[in-house]
N, C-alpha and C positions, 0 to 999 in steps of 0.2 A: 790869745789867752795871757791874761797877766797876773802877778801876785795881786790876790784880794778878789779875785772873780770866784764869784760860786758857782760850782760845777755838779753834774750827777753825771753817772753813764750814760751814753746816747741810748744803749738798750742794757737790761740786767744781763749782766754775763752769765752763762750757764755754770760757769765753776765757782761762782761765788756764794756765799752764805750770807745772812741774814746783814752782817758787819758792813757790808760793802755798799748795800741797798741805802740809798738815801743820797744827802747831798754833803758836798765837802766844799773846803776852803783851798786855793792854791797858793801855798806859802813858799813855794820857790820854781823858778823855771831853769831847766837844764839845759844848756845848749849842746847840739850836736857836736862832736869831733869825727874824726877818721873812723872810727869802729862803731861808736854808739850813737842811735839816733837820738833826736831831742825829745825832751821829756818834762814833766812836771812832778813836784811832789804835792800831794794833796792831804789836808787833813779833814778826816771825813766826821761826821755828826757823831758816829759813833767812838770820837777821840782818838781814832786809830791813826798813826802818820804812815802814808805809803808814798815812797820813793819810785820815781822811774816808769810814772804812768803815762803811757803814749796819748798826746792829746786829742789824737783821731778817735779816739774810743768816748771822750768827754763830751758833753754838751755845756756850754755855757748858759746858765740860767740867769745871772745877775753881774754885769760888769762892774768893776770899781771904776771911781771915777778918777 
């Protein structure tokens, strides 16, 4: 995953509301360190920015070039 990729949740998370269901754009890739795992920041179509989303729960639907 890289900045500019369009993503969606791999499956709809049970804890989410409608704001999280849809597509989003990766705006930052946050590397891992000794304590925190790698993550990405996603700007969702609902105009909500969510930081530290684990890439394993996202599916790339359109890669940037």
